[in-house]
Backbone and ligand atoms as CSV (ligand in chain L), in Angstrom:
chain,resi,resn,atom,element,x,y,z
A,1,MET,N,N,-86.014,-33.149,20.791
A,1,MET,CA,C,-86.635,-33.860,21.919
A,1,MET,C,C,-85.624,-34.804,22.562
A,2,LYS,N,N,-84.967,-35.581,21.694
A,2,LYS,CA,C,-83.991,-36.531,22.213
A,2,LYS,C,C,-82.848,-35.776,22.919
A,3,LYS,N,N,-82.447,-34.672,22.324
A,3,LYS,CA,C,-81.356,-33.869,22.882
A,3,LYS,C,C,-81.737,-33.364,24.280
A,4,GLN,N,N,-82.990,-32.937,24.408
A,4,GLN,CA,C,-83.482,-32.426,25.693
A,4,GLN,C,C,-83.378,-33.510,26.766
A,5,VAL,N,N,-83.761,-34.724,26.423
A,5,VAL,CA,C,-83.740,-35.817,27.404
A,5,VAL,C,C,-82.315,-36.068,27.876
A,6,SER,N,N,-81.372,-36.142,26.916
A,6,SER,CA,C,-80.000,-36.459,27.317
A,6,SER,C,C,-79.401,-35.334,28.150
A,7,MET,N,N,-79.824,-34.100,27.905
A,7,MET,CA,C,-79.339,-32.988,28.730
A,7,MET,C,C,-79.816,-33.163,30.166
A,8,ASN,N,N,-81.100,-33.541,30.304
A,8,ASN,CA,C,-81.648,-33.736,31.652
A,8,ASN,C,C,-80.894,-34.834,32.394
A,9,VAL,N,N,-80.556,-35.910,31.676
A,9,VAL,CA,C,-79.818,-37.015,32.299
A,9,VAL,C,C,-78.461,-36.514,32.766
A,10,LEU,N,N,-77.811,-35.748,31.901
A,10,LEU,CA,C,-76.481,-35.223,32.234
A,10,LEU,C,C,-76.536,-34.358,33.484
A,11,ILE,N,N,-77.521,-33.478,33.537
A,11,ILE,CA,C,-77.653,-32.587,34.693
A,11,ILE,C,C,-77.900,-33.407,35.947
A,12,GLY,N,N,-78.751,-34.435,35.827
A,12,GLY,CA,C,-79.058,-35.296,36.971
A,12,GLY,C,C,-77.796,-35.969,37.498
A,13,VAL,N,N,-77.008,-36.520,36.599
A,13,VAL,CA,C,-75.770,-37.206,36.992
A,13,VAL,C,C,-74.819,-36.206,37.646
A,14,GLY,N,N,-74.713,-35.027,37.076
A,14,GLY,CA,C,-73.822,-34.005,37.609
A,14,GLY,C,C,-74.194,-33.621,39.029
A,15,VAL,N,N,-75.462,-33.351,39.265
A,15,VAL,CA,C,-75.925,-32.967,40.606
A,15,VAL,C,C,-75.688,-34.108,41.583
A,16,GLY,N,N,-75.948,-35.327,41.150
A,16,GLY,CA,C,-75.734,-36.500,42.002
A,16,GLY,C,C,-74.284,-36.598,42.437
A,17,ALA,N,N,-73.383,-36.444,41.483
A,17,ALA,CA,C,-71.948,-36.551,41.784
A,17,ALA,C,C,-71.528,-35.462,42.760
A,18,LEU,N,N,-72.097,-34.277,42.586
A,18,LEU,CA,C,-71.752,-33.149,43.457
A,18,LEU,C,C,-72.174,-33.451,44.889
A,19,VAL,N,N,-73.388,-33.983,45.060
A,19,VAL,CA,C,-73.894,-34.293,46.400
A,19,VAL,C,C,-73.017,-35.346,47.061
A,20,VAL,N,N,-72.670,-36.401,46.323
A,20,VAL,CA,C,-71.818,-37.463,46.869
A,20,VAL,C,C,-70.463,-36.881,47.264
A,21,GLY,N,N,-69.924,-36.035,46.390
A,21,GLY,CA,C,-68.623,-35.426,46.660
A,21,GLY,C,C,-68.651,-34.601,47.924
A,22,LEU,N,N,-69.707,-33.821,48.114
A,22,LEU,CA,C,-69.818,-32.973,49.305
A,22,LEU,C,C,-69.907,-33.826,50.562
A,23,LEU,N,N,-70.668,-34.917,50.476
A,23,LEU,CA,C,-70.822,-35.799,51.636
A,23,LEU,C,C,-69.478,-36.384,52.037
A,24,ILE,N,N,-68.754,-36.932,51.044
A,24,ILE,CA,C,-67.453,-37.533,51.321
A,24,ILE,C,C,-66.510,-36.474,51.875
A,25,GLY,N,N,-66.498,-35.302,51.245
A,25,GLY,CA,C,-65.627,-34.212,51.694
A,25,GLY,C,C,-65.905,-33.877,53.148
A,26,GLY,N,N,-67.174,-33.825,53.517
A,26,GLY,CA,C,-67.556,-33.489,54.882
A,26,GLY,C,C,-67.016,-34.492,55.879
A,27,PHE,N,N,-67.111,-35.775,55.532
A,27,PHE,CA,C,-66.624,-36.814,56.437
A,27,PHE,C,C,-65.124,-36.732,56.622
A,28,VAL,N,N,-64.430,-36.578,55.494
A,28,VAL,CA,C,-62.968,-36.519,55.553
A,28,VAL,C,C,-62.546,-35.348,56.427
A,29,ARG,N,N,-63.179,-34.219,56.213
A,29,ARG,CA,C,-62.827,-33.027,56.959
A,29,ARG,C,C,-63.060,-33.237,58.452
A,30,GLY,N,N,-64.168,-33.852,58.795
A,30,GLY,CA,C,-64.489,-34.097,60.197
A,30,GLY,C,C,-63.411,-34.926,60.866
A,31,ASP,N,N,-62.967,-35.991,60.189
A,31,ASP,CA,C,-61.936,-36.869,60.733
A,31,ASP,C,C,-60.651,-36.109,60.996
A,32,ARG,N,N,-60.255,-35.337,59.982
A,32,ARG,CA,C,-58.935,-34.751,60.003
A,32,ARG,C,C,-58.807,-33.666,61.048
A,33,ARG,N,N,-59.886,-33.010,61.357
A,33,ARG,CA,C,-59.820,-31.952,62.351
A,33,ARG,C,C,-59.292,-32.511,63.668
A,34,ASP,N,N,-59.731,-33.709,64.006
A,34,ASP,CA,C,-59.274,-34.334,65.247
A,34,ASP,C,C,-57.780,-34.588,65.202
A,35,ASP,N,N,-57.288,-35.083,64.044
A,35,ASP,CA,C,-55.862,-35.383,63.906
A,35,ASP,C,C,-55.035,-34.124,64.139
A,36,GLU,N,N,-55.474,-33.048,63.494
A,36,GLU,CA,C,-54.690,-31.829,63.574
A,36,GLU,C,C,-54.688,-31.307,65.004
A,37,PHE,N,N,-55.830,-31.399,65.663
A,37,PHE,CA,C,-55.958,-30.945,67.032
A,37,PHE,C,C,-55.014,-31.741,67.929
A,38,ALA,N,N,-54.978,-33.052,67.723
A,38,ALA,CA,C,-54.106,-33.907,68.532
A,38,ALA,C,C,-52.648,-33.506,68.335
A,39,GLY,N,N,-52.287,-33.239,67.068
A,39,GLY,CA,C,-50.909,-32.868,66.761
A,39,GLY,C,C,-50.526,-31.584,67.465
A,40,ARG,N,N,-51.473,-30.678,67.552
A,40,ARG,CA,C,-51.195,-29.390,68.169
A,40,ARG,C,C,-50.991,-29.541,69.674
A,41,ASN,N,N,-51.854,-30.332,70.293
A,41,ASN,CA,C,-51.781,-30.483,71.744
A,41,ASN,C,C,-50.463,-31.097,72.174
A,42,MET,N,N,-49.991,-32.050,71.390
A,42,MET,CA,C,-48.809,-32.797,71.773
A,42,MET,C,C,-47.606,-31.897,72.018
A,43,PHE,N,N,-47.484,-30.832,71.221
A,43,PHE,CA,C,-46.318,-29.972,71.358
A,43,PHE,C,C,-46.674,-28.592,71.907
A,44,GLY,N,N,-47.944,-28.357,72.080
A,44,GLY,CA,C,-48.344,-27.071,72.613
A,44,GLY,C,C,-48.113,-25.929,71.649
A,45,ASN,N,N,-47.917,-26.231,70.373
A,45,ASN,CA,C,-47.773,-25.164,69.390
A,45,ASN,C,C,-48.280,-25.674,68.049
A,46,ASN,N,N,-47.955,-24.954,66.981
A,46,ASN,CA,C,-48.517,-25.307,65.687
A,46,ASN,C,C,-47.695,-26.327,64.897
A,47,ARG,N,N,-46.594,-26.763,65.469
A,47,ARG,CA,C,-45.794,-27.745,64.719
A,47,ARG,C,C,-46.564,-29.060,64.644
A,48,PRO,N,N,-46.450,-29.755,63.509
A,48,PRO,CA,C,-47.215,-30.984,63.372
A,48,PRO,C,C,-46.715,-32.068,64.313
A,49,GLY,N,N,-47.614,-32.738,64.973
A,49,GLY,CA,C,-47.246,-33.858,65.830
A,49,GLY,C,C,-47.250,-35.140,65.033
A,50,PRO,N,N,-46.901,-36.249,65.657
A,50,PRO,CA,C,-46.862,-37.536,64.972
A,50,PRO,C,C,-48.203,-37.872,64.304
A,51,GLY,N,N,-49.277,-37.490,64.964
A,51,GLY,CA,C,-50.595,-37.786,64.404
A,51,GLY,C,C,-50.761,-37.178,63.034
A,52,MET,N,N,-50.253,-35.957,62.863
A,52,MET,CA,C,-50.392,-35.296,61.572
A,52,MET,C,C,-49.447,-35.894,60.536
A,53,MET,N,N,-48.257,-36.262,60.991
A,53,MET,CA,C,-47.260,-36.778,60.064
A,53,MET,C,C,-47.764,-38.021,59.347
A,54,GLN,N,N,-48.527,-38.841,60.036
A,54,GLN,CA,C,-49.000,-40.080,59.427
A,54,GLN,C,C,-50.125,-39.811,58.433
A,55,ASN,N,N,-50.714,-38.640,58.526
A,55,ASN,CA,C,-51.854,-38.348,57.666
A,55,ASN,C,C,-51.496,-37.322,56.610
A,56,THR,N,N,-50.732,-37.755,55.625
A,56,THR,CA,C,-50.393,-36.851,54.537
A,56,THR,C,C,-51.556,-36.810,53.561
A,57,GLY,N,N,-51.423,-36.023,52.514
A,57,GLY,CA,C,-52.495,-35.941,51.523
A,57,GLY,C,C,-53.695,-35.246,52.093
A,58,SER,N,N,-54.848,-35.888,52.047
A,58,SER,CA,C,-56.078,-35.237,52.484
A,58,SER,C,C,-56.046,-34.944,53.981
A,59,GLY,N,N,-55.065,-35.491,54.680
A,59,GLY,CA,C,-54.967,-35.250,56.109
A,59,GLY,C,C,-54.721,-33.804,56.452
A,60,MET,N,N,-54.252,-33.021,55.485
A,60,MET,CA,C,-53.936,-31.636,55.759
A,60,MET,C,C,-55.049,-30.706,55.272
A,61,MET,N,N,-56.207,-31.252,54.955
A,61,MET,CA,C,-57.218,-30.472,54.270
A,61,MET,C,C,-58.167,-29.717,55.187
A,62,ALA,N,N,-58.079,-29.912,56.506
A,62,ALA,CA,C,-59.014,-29.232,57.384
A,62,ALA,C,C,-58.768,-27.727,57.343
A,63,PRO,N,N,-59.789,-26.928,56.992
A,63,PRO,CA,C,-59.595,-25.471,56.944
A,63,PRO,C,C,-59.253,-24.922,58.326
A,64,ALA,N,N,-58.339,-23.968,58.356
A,64,ALA,CA,C,-57.932,-23.347,59.613
A,64,ALA,C,C,-58.274,-21.863,59.567
A,65,THR,N,N,-58.382,-21.251,60.729
A,65,THR,CA,C,-58.665,-19.815,60.796
A,65,THR,C,C,-57.381,-19.033,60.569
A,66,PRO,N,N,-57.372,-18.122,59.579
A,66,PRO,CA,C,-56.154,-17.331,59.328
A,66,PRO,C,C,-55.803,-16.489,60.548
A,67,PRO,N,N,-54.512,-16.375,60.862
A,67,PRO,CA,C,-54.099,-15.521,61.981
A,67,PRO,C,C,-54.253,-14.053,61.605
A,68,ALA,N,N,-54.335,-13.196,62.617
A,68,ALA,CA,C,-54.363,-11.750,62.351
A,68,ALA,C,C,-52.967,-11.298,61.958
A,69,LEU,N,N,-52.890,-10.189,61.216
A,69,LEU,CA,C,-51.591,-9.608,60.883
A,69,LEU,C,C,-50.881,-9.192,62.168
A,70,THR,N,N,-49.589,-9.492,62.258
A,70,THR,CA,C,-48.815,-9.021,63.412
A,70,THR,C,C,-48.414,-7.563,63.165
A,71,ASP,N,N,-47.954,-6.901,64.208
A,71,ASP,CA,C,-47.480,-5.514,64.055
A,71,ASP,C,C,-46.298,-5.466,63.091
A,72,ALA,N,N,-45.435,-6.482,63.152
A,72,ALA,CA,C,-44.280,-6.535,62.252
A,72,ALA,C,C,-44.742,-6.648,60.798
A,73,GLN,N,N,-45.739,-7.482,60.554
A,73,GLN,CA,C,-46.257,-7.622,59.188
A,73,GLN,C,C,-46.895,-6.325,58.706
A,74,LYS,N,N,-47.622,-5.659,59.599
A,74,LYS,CA,C,-48.239,-4.373,59.230
A,74,LYS,C,C,-47.173,-3.350,58.849
A,75,ALA,N,N,-46.068,-3.338,59.608
A,75,ALA,CA,C,-44.980,-2.397,59.323
A,75,ALA,C,C,-44.347,-2.711,57.964
A,76,GLU,N,N,-44.170,-3.985,57.663
A,76,GLU,CA,C,-43.595,-4.390,56.375
A,76,GLU,C,C,-44.501,-3.950,55.220
A,77,LEU,N,N,-45.795,-4.138,55.401
A,77,LEU,CA,C,-46.748,-3.751,54.356
A,77,LEU,C,C,-46.742,-2.237,54.147
A,78,ALA,N,N,-46.644,-1.499,55.257
A,78,ALA,CA,C,-46.637,-0.030,55.175
A,78,ALA,C,C,-45.405,0.460,54.424
A,79,LEU,N,N,-44.248,-0.166,54.672
A,79,LEU,CA,C,-43.014,0.205,53.973
A,79,LEU,C,C,-43.157,-0.025,52.470
A,80,GLY,N,N,-43.763,-1.148,52.109
A,80,GLY,CA,C,-43.922,-1.469,50.697
A,80,GLY,C,C,-44.859,-0.511,49.990
A,81,ALA,N,N,-45.905,-0.082,50.709
A,81,ALA,CA,C,-46.921,0.778,50.100
A,81,ALA,C,C,-46.489,2.245,50.060
A,82,ALA,N,N,-45.577,2.634,50.953
A,82,ALA,CA,C,-45.150,4.042,51.025
A,82,ALA,C,C,-44.369,4.437,49.780
A,83,VAL,N,N,-44.399,5.744,49.472
A,83,VAL,CA,C,-43.616,6.261,48.344
A,83,VAL,C,C,-42.138,6.016,48.625
A,84,HIS,N,N,-41.428,5.448,47.667
A,84,HIS,CA,C,-39.991,5.211,47.864
A,84,HIS,C,C,-39.302,4.905,46.544
A,85,SER,N,N,-37.986,5.143,46.528
A,85,SER,CA,C,-37.150,4.703,45.410
A,85,SER,C,C,-36.924,3.212,45.578
A,86,PRO,N,N,-36.559,2.530,44.500
A,86,PRO,CA,C,-36.358,1.077,44.585
A,86,PRO,C,C,-35.444,0.695,45.744
A,87,LYS,N,N,-35.859,-0.277,46.506
A,87,LYS,CA,C,-35.073,-0.733,47.653
A,87,LYS,C,C,-35.423,-2.171,47.981
A,88,ALA,N,N,-34.691,-2.710,48.958
A,88,ALA,CA,C,-34.950,-4.084,49.387
A,88,ALA,C,C,-36.060,-4.100,50.427
A,89,LEU,N,N,-37.046,-4.962,50.203
A,89,LEU,CA,C,-38.170,-5.090,51.133
A,89,LEU,C,C,-38.341,-6.554,51.520
A,90,THR,N,N,-38.749,-6.759,52.762
A,90,THR,CA,C,-38.986,-8.127,53.229
A,90,THR,C,C,-40.406,-8.245,53.767
A,91,PHE,N,N,-41.056,-9.329,53.380
A,91,PHE,CA,C,-42.415,-9.578,53.865
A,91,PHE,C,C,-42.493,-10.973,54.475
A,92,ASP,N,N,-42.973,-11.011,55.706
A,92,ASP,CA,C,-43.228,-12.297,56.352
A,92,ASP,C,C,-44.659,-12.709,56.022
A,93,VAL,N,N,-44.792,-13.805,55.283
A,93,VAL,CA,C,-46.105,-14.258,54.834
A,93,VAL,C,C,-46.401,-15.621,55.445
A,94,ASN,N,N,-47.515,-15.695,56.176
A,94,ASN,CA,C,-47.950,-16.975,56.725
A,94,ASN,C,C,-48.899,-17.659,55.757
A,95,GLY,N,N,-48.786,-18.965,55.652
A,95,GLY,CA,C,-49.704,-19.731,54.816
A,95,GLY,C,C,-50.232,-20.924,55.586
A,96,GLY,N,N,-51.461,-21.281,55.317
A,96,GLY,CA,C,-52.088,-22.448,55.959
A,96,GLY,C,C,-53.323,-22.842,55.183
A,97,ASN,N,N,-54.082,-23.752,55.722
A,97,ASN,CA,C,-55.313,-24.224,55.049
A,97,ASN,C,C,-56.450,-23.227,55.233
A,98,PHE,N,N,-56.850,-22.454,54.307
A,98,PHE,CA,C,-56.308,-22.235,52.955
A,98,PHE,C,C,-56.218,-20.740,52.754
A,99,TYR,N,N,-55.164,-20.186,53.260
A,99,TYR,CA,C,-55.031,-18.727,53.293
A,99,TYR,C,C,-53.566,-18.316,53.164
A,100,PHE,N,N,-53.373,-17.055,52.795
A,100,PHE,CA,C,-52.095,-16.389,52.992
A,100,PHE,C,C,-52.373,-15.130,53.812
A,101,VAL,N,N,-51.529,-14.851,54.774
A,101,VAL,CA,C,-51.605,-13.624,55.576
A,101,VAL,C,C,-50.226,-12.981,55.581
A,102,PRO,N,N,-50.063,-11.801,54.984
A,102,PRO,CA,C,-51.099,-11.008,54.297
A,102,PRO,C,C,-51.452,-11.621,52.937
A,103,ASN,N,N,-52.596,-11.179,52.386
A,103,ASN,CA,C,-52.959,-11.651,51.052
A,103,ASN,C,C,-52.967,-10.507,50.029
A,104,GLU,N,N,-52.425,-9.361,50.459
A,104,GLU,CA,C,-52.232,-8.260,49.513
A,104,GLU,C,C,-50.960,-7.512,49.904
A,105,ILE,N,N,-50.041,-7.415,48.945
A,105,ILE,CA,C,-48.741,-6.785,49.190
A,105,ILE,C,C,-48.492,-5.759,48.096
A,106,HIS,N,N,-48.099,-4.548,48.509
A,106,HIS,CA,C,-47.796,-3.494,47.528
A,106,HIS,C,C,-46.299,-3.185,47.558
A,107,VAL,N,N,-45.691,-3.091,46.377
A,107,VAL,CA,C,-44.291,-2.679,46.257
A,107,VAL,C,C,-44.178,-1.723,45.075
A,108,LYS,N,N,-42.978,-1.175,44.889
A,108,LYS,CA,C,-42.726,-0.317,43.725
A,108,LYS,C,C,-41.879,-1.081,42.713
A,109,LYS,N,N,-42.048,-0.717,41.458
A,109,LYS,CA,C,-41.249,-1.329,40.398
A,109,LYS,C,C,-39.762,-1.120,40.687
A,110,GLY,N,N,-38.991,-2.187,40.605
A,110,GLY,CA,C,-37.559,-2.110,40.862
A,110,GLY,C,C,-37.170,-2.576,42.253
A,111,ASP,N,N,-38.154,-2.734,43.133
A,111,ASP,CA,C,-37.857,-3.228,44.480
A,111,ASP,C,C,-37.313,-4.660,44.429
A,112,THR,N,N,-36.389,-4.926,45.327
A,112,THR,CA,C,-35.935,-6.304,45.540
A,112,THR,C,C,-36.765,-6.870,46.687
A,113,VAL,N,N,-37.565,-7.859,46.370
A,113,VAL,CA,C,-38.560,-8.351,47.324
A,113,VAL,C,C,-38.164,-9.724,47.860
A,114,THR,N,N,-38.097,-9.819,49.186
A,114,THR,CA,C,-37.878,-11.119,49.825
A,114,THR,C,C,-39.157,-11.539,50.536
A,115,ILE,N,N,-39.605,-12.729,50.233
A,115,ILE,CA,C,-40.767,-13.304,50.909
A,115,ILE,C,C,-40.276,-14.405,51.841
A,116,ASN,N,N,-40.527,-14.231,53.135
A,116,ASN,CA,C,-40.283,-15.312,54.094
A,116,ASN,C,C,-41.611,-16.041,54.285
A,117,PHE,N,N,-41.720,-17.167,53.609
A,117,PHE,CA,C,-42.985,-17.913,53.640
A,117,PHE,C,C,-42.951,-18.918,54.782
A,118,LYS,N,N,-43.848,-18.696,55.751
A,118,LYS,CA,C,-43.918,-19.593,56.912
A,118,LYS,C,C,-45.190,-20.428,56.838
A,119,ASN,N,N,-45.017,-21.735,56.896
A,119,ASN,CA,C,-46.161,-22.644,56.819
A,119,ASN,C,C,-46.733,-22.879,58.215
A,120,ASP,N,N,-47.958,-22.404,58.425
A,120,ASP,CA,C,-48.611,-22.554,59.736
A,120,ASP,C,C,-49.106,-23.976,59.974
A,121,GLY,N,N,-49.362,-24.695,58.895
A,121,GLY,CA,C,-49.884,-26.056,59.049
A,121,GLY,C,C,-50.393,-26.582,57.724
A,122,GLY,N,N,-50.107,-27.836,57.446
A,122,GLY,CA,C,-50.480,-28.419,56.162
A,122,GLY,C,C,-49.250,-28.566,55.290
A,123,PHE,N,N,-49.449,-28.681,53.989
A,123,PHE,CA,C,-48.356,-28.904,53.039
A,123,PHE,C,C,-48.527,-27.889,51.921
A,124,HIS,N,N,-47.605,-26.934,51.817
A,124,HIS,CA,C,-47.832,-25.784,50.942
A,124,HIS,C,C,-46.555,-25.276,50.276
A,125,ASP,N,N,-46.762,-24.436,49.276
A,125,ASP,CA,C,-45.673,-23.684,48.683
A,125,ASP,C,C,-46.164,-22.261,48.411
A,126,PHE,N,N,-45.249,-21.457,47.855
A,126,PHE,CA,C,-45.582,-20.061,47.545
A,126,PHE,C,C,-45.060,-19.765,46.152
A,127,LYS,N,N,-45.949,-19.366,45.252
A,127,LYS,CA,C,-45.555,-19.134,43.858
A,127,LYS,C,C,-46.082,-17.811,43.312
A,128,ILE,N,N,-45.270,-17.189,42.456
A,128,ILE,CA,C,-45.742,-16.076,41.620
A,128,ILE,C,C,-45.191,-16.348,40.226
A,129,ASP,N,N,-46.054,-16.790,39.346
A,129,ASP,CA,C,-45.596,-17.220,38.012
A,129,ASP,C,C,-44.881,-16.103,37.261
A,130,ALA,N,N,-45.413,-14.879,37.346
A,130,ALA,CA,C,-44.894,-13.770,36.542
A,130,ALA,C,C,-43.428,-13.454,36.851
A,131,PHE,N,N,-42.978,-13.821,38.066
A,131,PHE,CA,C,-41.598,-13.530,38.451
A,131,PHE,C,C,-40.787,-14.810,38.680
A,132,ASN,N,N,-41.321,-15.917,38.176
A,132,ASN,CA,C,-40.648,-17.214,38.332
A,132,ASN,C,C,-40.309,-17.513,39.787
A,133,VAL,N,N,-41.212,-17.119,40.663
A,133,VAL,CA,C,-41.015,-17.364,42.090
A,133,VAL,C,C,-41.710,-18.658,42.482
A,134,ALA,N,N,-40.964,-19.553,43.107
A,134,ALA,CA,C,-41.553,-20.814,43.569
A,134,ALA,C,C,-40.705,-21.385,44.697
A,135,THR,N,N,-41.281,-21.515,45.874
A,135,THR,CA,C,-40.558,-22.175,46.970
A,135,THR,C,C,-40.734,-23.679,46.833
A,136,ASP,N,N,-39.942,-24.405,47.589
A,136,ASP,CA,C,-40.212,-25.834,47.744
A,136,ASP,C,C,-41.551,-25.982,48.438
A,137,ARG,N,N,-42.110,-27.182,48.337
A,137,ARG,CA,C,-43.306,-27.484,49.127
A,137,ARG,C,C,-42.834,-27.884,50.519
A,138,ILE,N,N,-43.383,-27.210,51.524
A,138,ILE,CA,C,-42.882,-27.440,52.883
A,138,ILE,C,C,-43.994,-27.862,53.835
A,139,GLN,N,N,-43.581,-28.483,54.938
A,139,GLN,CA,C,-44.506,-28.963,55.959
A,139,GLN,C,C,-44.831,-27.851,56.966
A,140,GLY,N,N,-45.877,-28.057,57.733
A,140,GLY,CA,C,-46.254,-27.113,58.772
A,140,GLY,C,C,-45.098,-26.875,59.738
A,141,GLY,N,N,-44.877,-25.620,60.098
A,141,GLY,CA,C,-43.802,-25.270,61.004
A,141,GLY,C,C,-42.518,-24.892,60.288
A,142,ASP,N,N,-42.421,-25.228,58.994
A,142,ASP,CA,C,-41.208,-24.917,58.231
A,142,ASP,C,C,-41.320,-23.556,57.561
A,143,MET,N,N,-40.166,-23.049,57.100
A,143,MET,CA,C,-40.109,-21.730,56.470
A,143,MET,C,C,-39.195,-21.777,55.261
A,144,LYS,N,N,-39.560,-21.038,54.209
A,144,LYS,CA,C,-38.722,-20.913,53.012
A,144,LYS,C,C,-38.726,-19.465,52.562
A,145,SER,N,N,-37.573,-18.992,52.117
A,145,SER,CA,C,-37.490,-17.619,51.631
A,145,SER,C,C,-37.189,-17.597,50.142
A,146,VAL,N,N,-37.755,-16.622,49.461
A,146,VAL,CA,C,-37.425,-16.388,48.046
A,146,VAL,C,C,-37.210,-14.891,47.860
A,147,THR,N,N,-36.290,-14.556,46.986
A,147,THR,CA,C,-36.018,-13.156,46.678
A,147,THR,C,C,-36.088,-12.955,45.169
A,148,PHE,N,N,-36.731,-11.877,44.767
A,148,PHE,CA,C,-36.839,-11.582,43.335
A,148,PHE,C,C,-36.933,-10.072,43.154
A,149,THR,N,N,-36.733,-9.635,41.924
A,149,THR,CA,C,-36.869,-8.223,41.600
A,149,THR,C,C,-38.228,-7.990,40.944
A,150,ALA,N,N,-39.000,-7.092,41.522
A,150,ALA,CA,C,-40.310,-6.755,40.960
A,150,ALA,C,C,-40.080,-5.758,39.819
A,151,ASP,N,N,-39.732,-6.292,38.651
A,151,ASP,CA,C,-39.251,-5.427,37.562
A,151,ASP,C,C,-40.324,-5.038,36.547
A,152,LYS,N,N,-41.589,-5.282,36.879
A,152,LYS,CA,C,-42.664,-4.827,35.985
A,152,LYS,C,C,-43.901,-4.498,36.814
A,153,THR,N,N,-44.606,-3.455,36.389
A,153,THR,CA,C,-45.801,-3.053,37.130
A,153,THR,C,C,-46.966,-3.976,36.795
A,154,GLY,N,N,-47.949,-3.979,37.694
A,154,GLY,CA,C,-49.145,-4.781,37.464
A,154,GLY,C,C,-49.573,-5.493,38.729
A,155,SER,N,N,-50.680,-6.223,38.633
A,155,SER,CA,C,-51.176,-7.032,39.747
A,155,SER,C,C,-50.925,-8.498,39.424
A,156,TYR,N,N,-50.267,-9.172,40.341
A,156,TYR,CA,C,-49.880,-10.559,40.093
A,156,TYR,C,C,-50.358,-11.437,41.238
A,157,GLU,N,N,-50.922,-12.573,40.884
A,157,GLU,CA,C,-51.422,-13.459,41.932
A,157,GLU,C,C,-50.290,-14.299,42.503
A,158,PHE,N,N,-50.233,-14.368,43.833
A,158,PHE,CA,C,-49.387,-15.398,44.448
A,158,PHE,C,C,-50.321,-16.470,44.978
A,159,TYR,N,N,-49.823,-17.694,45.000
A,159,TYR,CA,C,-50.717,-18.804,45.313
A,159,TYR,C,C,-49.932,-20.031,45.756
A,160,CYS,N,N,-50.665,-20.982,46.306
A,160,CYS,CA,C,-50.109,-22.290,46.643
A,160,CYS,C,C,-50.515,-23.250,45.541
A,161,SER,N,N,-49.545,-24.016,45.039
A,161,SER,CA,C,-49.827,-24.902,43.899
A,161,SER,C,C,-50.149,-26.331,44.326
A,162,VAL,N,N,-50.246,-26.572,45.624
A,162,VAL,CA,C,-50.561,-27.927,46.088
A,162,VAL,C,C,-52.056,-28.205,45.910
A,163,GLY,N,N,-52.373,-29.335,45.319
A,163,GLY,CA,C,-53.775,-29.761,45.164
A,163,GLY,C,C,-54.648,-28.646,44.637
A,164,SER,N,N,-55.808,-28.464,45.262
A,164,SER,CA,C,-56.745,-27.421,44.851
A,164,SER,C,C,-56.722,-26.243,45.822
A,165,HIS,N,N,-55.588,-26.096,46.530
A,165,HIS,CA,C,-55.491,-25.036,47.550
A,165,HIS,C,C,-55.759,-23.639,46.980
A,166,ARG,N,N,-55.277,-23.431,45.743
A,166,ARG,CA,C,-55.443,-22.106,45.139
A,166,ARG,C,C,-56.925,-21.750,45.009
A,167,THR,N,N,-57.704,-22.681,44.500
A,167,THR,CA,C,-59.134,-22.396,44.321
A,167,THR,C,C,-59.865,-22.374,45.662
A,168,MET,N,N,-59.262,-22.981,46.688
A,168,MET,CA,C,-59.900,-22.987,48.005
A,168,MET,C,C,-59.531,-21.733,48.802
A,169,GLY,N,N,-58.792,-20.828,48.176
A,169,GLY,CA,C,-58.541,-19.543,48.812
A,169,GLY,C,C,-57.095,-19.247,49.149
A,170,MET,N,N,-56.198,-20.203,48.838
A,170,MET,CA,C,-54.793,-19.988,49.187
A,170,MET,C,C,-54.116,-19.193,48.082
A,171,LYS,N,N,-54.430,-17.887,48.079
A,171,LYS,CA,C,-53.901,-16.993,47.052
A,171,LYS,C,C,-53.946,-15.566,47.567
A,172,GLY,N,N,-53.225,-14.690,46.882
A,172,GLY,CA,C,-53.207,-13.289,47.249
A,172,GLY,C,C,-52.716,-12.493,46.061
A,173,THR,N,N,-52.539,-11.187,46.270
A,173,THR,CA,C,-52.143,-10.322,45.161
A,173,THR,C,C,-50.914,-9.500,45.507
A,174,LEU,N,N,-49.943,-9.539,44.609
A,174,LEU,CA,C,-48.792,-8.647,44.696
A,174,LEU,C,C,-49.035,-7.525,43.701
A,175,VAL,N,N,-49.108,-6.308,44.199
A,175,VAL,CA,C,-49.318,-5.150,43.330
A,175,VAL,C,C,-47.997,-4.414,43.198
A,176,VAL,N,N,-47.502,-4.313,41.958
A,176,VAL,CA,C,-46.261,-3.599,41.692
A,176,VAL,C,C,-46.623,-2.273,41.024
A,177,GLU,N,N,-46.340,-1.164,41.722
A,177,GLU,CA,C,-46.759,0.154,41.223
A,177,GLU,C,C,-45.609,0.916,40.579
L,1,CU,CU,CU,-51.360,-25.051,50.040
């Protein structure tokens, strides 16, 4: 009986904390959207403006709409997926709050893979633990490249290690066939 009561209290506290967290999250997100919009207008592109620079941390948390794959990205993906002997492949990967485009890449075992990671906005990195791949954490508008050998088959997650970006959707899959 006593155990039942304390469980109910625990559940009550948990739900309460969740509601408060969602409310605060909503407010923060609302504020930041304006900042990001202002930064964009100032330069007429996706590079962060002064407004964004002053708002580090949660300032970069406003979710953005992932861009569509470009024709160049589609061609890169097709090359990786096509039957081939080991070769050098390059993939242009865009990252932002909270996505990677593309979020699925196919290569063959033995391929030398270069990822050109372009940050569309926010503060991000690109990692694949299985291949010891990790870029620096970069600001919106910046780009970092990493090259590695896909020397084992399997499905491996790539992700952003900043904050909770990974659980918020900033991840994808590298399939080595
Ligand atoms: Cu990130």
